[in-house]
N, C-alpha and C positions, 0 to 999 in steps of 0.2 A: 681641303675640307672647309666647308662654309662656316663662318662665325655665327654663333647663335644670335638672333636678332634681339634688340632691346625689348620688343614686345613680348617675345617668348620668355625672356628672363623675368619680366614683371608678372607674367601669367604664372610662372613657376613659383615665384615668391608669394603671390596671392593664394595659390593652391596650398603651399606649405602653411601659410598663415591660417587658412580655413581648417586644415587638418589639426593644427594646434588648438584652435578654438573648439573643434569637435571633441578632441580628446579631453580637454579641460571640462567641457560641458558634461561629458559622461561621468567623470570623477565627481564633479560638483553635484550632478544629479543624483548619484548614489548617496552622497552625504545628506542632501535635503530630503531624500526619500526616507532614510532611516531616522533622521532627526525630526522631520515633520510627522512621520508616522508615530514616533514615540510621543511627540507633543499631543497628537490626536488621542492616543491611547491614554495618556495621563488625564486629558480633559474628560474622556469617557468615564474613567474611574472616578473623577471628581464629581461628575454628574450623578453617578450612582450613590456616591457617599452623601451628596447633598440631599438626595431624596430620602435616604435613611435618616439623616440628621433632622430633616423637617418632620418626619414621622415621630421621631423620638422627642423632639421639642414640643410637639403638640400634645403628647401624652404626659408631659411633665405637669405636676401640680404647680400652680402659680403662673407667673408671667413667662412661660416658655417661649413666647414669640420674641423675646428679647435676644434669644440665642442666634437666630439667623441674622438679625440686625447687627449683632456684634461681629459675627463671622464675616459678613460681606463688608462691613465698614473696615475691619482689620485687614482683610485681603486687599481692598482698594488702597488703604493707606500704605501698606507695605510695598505694593506695586508702584505707588507714587514716589516712595523713597528711592526705589531703584531708578526711576526716571530722573529724579533729582541728580543722581550721580551720572547718568547716561541719558541726556535729554533726547537723543535720537530714538530712544525706545518708546517715546510717547505715542499714543494713538495707533493708527493703522500702519503707517510706514509706507503705504503705497504712494502717497504724495512725494515722499523722499525718493523712492525708486524712479518716479517720473521726472523729478528734478535732476537726478543724476543722469538719466538718459538724455535729457536736453542740454546737459553741460552746465546746469545752473547750480549744482552742488557737487561736493566730492563724494566718492563711493563710501559706503558705511564701513567703519572699522570693525574688526573682529569682535570687540567687546559688546557690540549690539546683539550678537547671537545669544549668549547666555542671558542677557538682560531681557530680550524678548521672550525667551523660553520661560524663564522663572517668573517674570512680571506678568506674562500672559496667563500662566497657570494660576497665579494669585488672583488676578482680576476676573478673568473669565470663569475659572473654577469656583470662585466664591459666589458666583451668581450674577455678576454684572451683565448688562444686556450689550454684549460685544461679540464680535465674530472671531473665529479661530484663523480666518484666512489672512487678516492683516499681519499678525506676527509671523505666520508661515511664509508669506510672500517676502517680508523683510528679512527673515532668516535666510531664505533662498538667495536674496540679493547680496546679503553679507558673505555667504559662502562663495558665490560667484565672484565677488570683488576680491576676496582673499585669494582665490585660485588665480585670478588675474595678476595680483601683486606678486605671488610666489613665482609665476611664470614670466614676470617682467614684461607684461603686455604694455603697449602704449595706451594713452588715455582713451582713445576711441574704442579699442578692443576690450579694455577693462569695463567700460560702460556697457558694451554689448554683452559681456559675460554676466555682469550683475543683472542685467535686464532679462536675459534668457533664463537664468536659474530662478529669478523671481517668478517667472511664469510657471516653472516647475513647482515652486512653492504653492501657488494657487491651485495647480492641478492636484497636488498632494492633499491640500486642505479639503477639497470637495470630491476627490476621486474622479476628477473630470479632466482627462488629458487633453482632449481637443479644446475645451473651454480655457484651460490654462495657457495653451499656445495662442489661441485667438486673443486672449487678454493682452499678450505682449504686442501682437500686430495691430489690434484695433484700438486699444486704450493707451498703451505706453509709447510705442514707437510710431504708431499710425502709418506704418509702411510694411510692405512685404518684400524685403530685400533678402536674396538668397543667403547672404552672409549672416543674416539674423535668423532666418527660418530654420536652417539645418541645425545649428547648435541648440536652438530652442526646442525643436522636436526631439532631439537626442536627450536633452536634459529632462524634458517632460516624460519621455518614454521610460527611462531608467528610474527616474524619481518615483513615478506612480508604481512601477513594478516593485521597487524596494519597499514602498510604503504598504503595499498590499500583503507583503510577507508579515507585517505586524498587524494590520487592520482587517485583512481578508479582502476577497474580491467580490464585492456586491455593491449595488447602488447605495448611496447614502440614505435614500428614502424608499420604502417599500410601498408600491402603489399597485392596486389590483387593476384588472382590465378597465379601461376608460373608452367608452364609445366615442367615435368621431362625431362632433356636432354637425348638424345639417348645415349645408352651405347657405340655406335661407337665413340662418342666424348669424352669418358673418357680420352684417351691419351692427348687431348687438355687441359683438366683440370689438368692433372699431369704436363704437361709442364708449365702451368700457375703457379702451385704450386712451381715448381723449380725456376722460375723467381721471384716469391714472396719471396722465401727464401733469394735470393740475395738482394732484395729490403729491407727486414727486417734487414739484416746485415748492409746495408748502413744507415738505419734509426737509429739503435742503436748507430752507430759510430757518427752520427750527434748529437744525444743527448749528448753523453759523451764528444764530441769535443767542443760543445757550453758550456757545464758546465765548462770545463777546461778554455775556453777562457774568459768567464765572471768571473770565479774565479781568474784569473790572474790579473784582474783589482782591486788591493787591496786598492788603495788610494781613490777610490770612495765608499761612503757609499752604503750599500746594497739597501736601499730604493730609492736612486737616480738611481742606475742601473735598479731596477725594474720599476721605472717611465719611464726611457728611452726605455726600452723594451715595456712597455705598450703603449708609444707614437707610436712606430712602428706598433703595433697591431691595435691601434686606427686608424692609417692612412689607414691600410688595410680595416677596417670596413667602413671608409668613402668612399673608392673606390668601394667596393662591400661587403655587409654584409656576403656573403657566404664564403669569404676568411678567416674569423675569427670566434670566438665563439667555443663552444665545438664540433660542427660538426653535431649535431642531425638534424638540419634543412636541411643541405646539403645531409646527408645520406637519409633522408626521401624523398627528391625530387628524388634522384637517384633510390631508390628501390621502390618508389611509382609509378613509370612509367613516371616521368617527363622527358622532353627532354632538354638536354644541348648540344650545339655544341662541337664537339670533341676537337678543339683547346682550348676552354674554360675549358673543363675537364682537359686537360693537364696543363693548367695554374694553376687551383685550386690545382692540385696534386703537382706541383712544389713548389707553395707557401707554402702549408701545410707541405710538407716534411721538410721545413726549419723553418717556423714560429711556428710550434707546438713545436719542441725542443727548439727554442728560448724562447717561453713562459715558458717552464719548467725550463730553465736556470735562470729565474727571481727568483726562489726559493720561490715563493708565493704558498699558499695552492692550490693544484689541481692535478689531476691525468693524466695518460697517456692512459687509456683504451678507453675512448669515442673518443678522436681524432684519435686513431688507427683505429677504425671502419670506420670513415669517409675516411681516407686515403685508407683503403682496398677497400671500395666501389668505390672510384674514380679510383683506379688502375684496378679493375675488368671491369669497363665500358670502360676505355681506351684500355685495352687489346682486348676486343671484337671489338672495332672500328678498330683496326689495323689488328687483325687476320682475320676479314671477307674479307679483301682484298686479303689475301694469302692462307687461309685454306678453302678448300671446306667443306660445311656443317655448317660453322660458319656464323651466320647472326644476325641481331638485336634482334631476339627473345631470344637470350641468354643473353641479356644485364642485365636484373634484376637478373637472376640466377647467372651470373658471379660476379655481385656486391655483392651478399650475400656470395658467395664462397670467394671472396676477403676479406671480413670482417673477416671471420674465419681464413683464411690462413695467412693473415698479422698479426693478433693477435698471432697465433701460432708461427710464425717466430720470432716475437719480444719478446714475453713473455715466449715462450717455454712451453706452457700449452695447447696442441692441443685439448684434450677432453673438457676442460673448454671453449675454444674458440668456438668450434663447438656448444656446448650446449647453450652457452649464445646467439649466433646469432639465433639459432632455437627458443629459448624462447622469445627473443626480437621481432622476426618477425612473430612468430606463423606459420612458413613455414617449411615443412619437405620434399618438393618435390625435393630439390637439396642436400639431405643429403649424398647420395653416392659420387657424385663428390666433395662435400665439404670436406668429410673425406679424399678422395684421395689427393686433392690439399693441404690440411692442413698437412697431413703426409709428402708430398713431400717438402713442405716449411720448416718444422721442420728438416727434414733430411738434407737438404742443409745447414741450419744454424748450425746444430750439427757437420756435417762433416768438416765445415769450421773452427771449433774450436771457434766460436763466443759464448761467454757466454750469458745466458739470461739477459735481461735488469735489472731485479731486483736483480740478483746476483751481477752485476756490481755496481748498486746503493747502495746495502747493504755494499759492500766492501768499497766504497767511504765514506759512512756515518761512518763506524767503524773506518776507517783511520783518518777521521777528528776529531773524538772524543778522539783519543789517545793523551796523554800529550806529548808535544814536548820536546825533551831532551834539 
């Protein structure tokens, strides 16, 4: 009887290893599906409560506007106190997922999971301009890393597991399974290896399936029929994309600039700085609820066919271009993606309002389509993951009629940012995180 060859033994071991990863990915995907779904449900309830609170505060005699200021400041301060105990819970967490995938940092410990869940509810639920996807991605990575530890995986496979389940976290956050998987391949690992693809797809599939048990199976945004723009107008979308690239460069620099500015105030405790920022955001909520919060309500109004006067659109855009990065500078748990989508939608609507005065063929019928294109293009310019951005917007809106101009505009936006030498935001944030962790001489 012939001895089994060394190659066949290695192939068998590799197959067993892949099967182990797949089994763990399914179990971890179920966990992030239910935990991420519960997180989204809690945030939805918090949004509804916040609307009722604002209505009640405005009806009170006297300075009722102080109530939303106090609530948002308190939520931000409490979230910052959690971060003081568990520093990895700060901010988005996506930069940490990428650092782990590159072998530049260790996998997140299990205590990051409750810190992100509770801290994210406090900061995002109180009205800070932060996204749900950052905590959900980091919670997924934490679950994946813990599954790897319990299965005694080696370092490479543990990193793979945390990365795969992080993608499931993004998919759960936006109910976008393909976008969540592409995020892993395009943004985190920047490769399509079978050993990564299969566990990621399994984690994403079961994660989204479980989250839909809690949240239901419908797109995040409800969009009516959108006509495909004429191919003659494709150059307009390309120009829009080029301008969006410049806007994305500015946005990235505002984020990093405000992080530096807040970081230089060293004598003030972090929770006090977070409370001060929360008070500013709370004041915006008291003035107009659409100026603050994650941005889903505003984006839905824009792409759902609602009408807002152009000067008001410009005002919302200006406020969110600064207040969003300011919220992120508070270092409380929360992501950047969801606020990016709202800014992109605002920019798309504003562009159409201005262009229809000067460009023949551009009119208000392009408003919703350009808002959708703006969401993907601005995402691409800031994050530098164009395919992920396009697919996430398509999945979140269940709309494909503007796919061609969306791809063209997103490619143009990414090209401008790349040629300008502006690094993707998560590269910059990862470098900042690693620099902060280095021991000082």
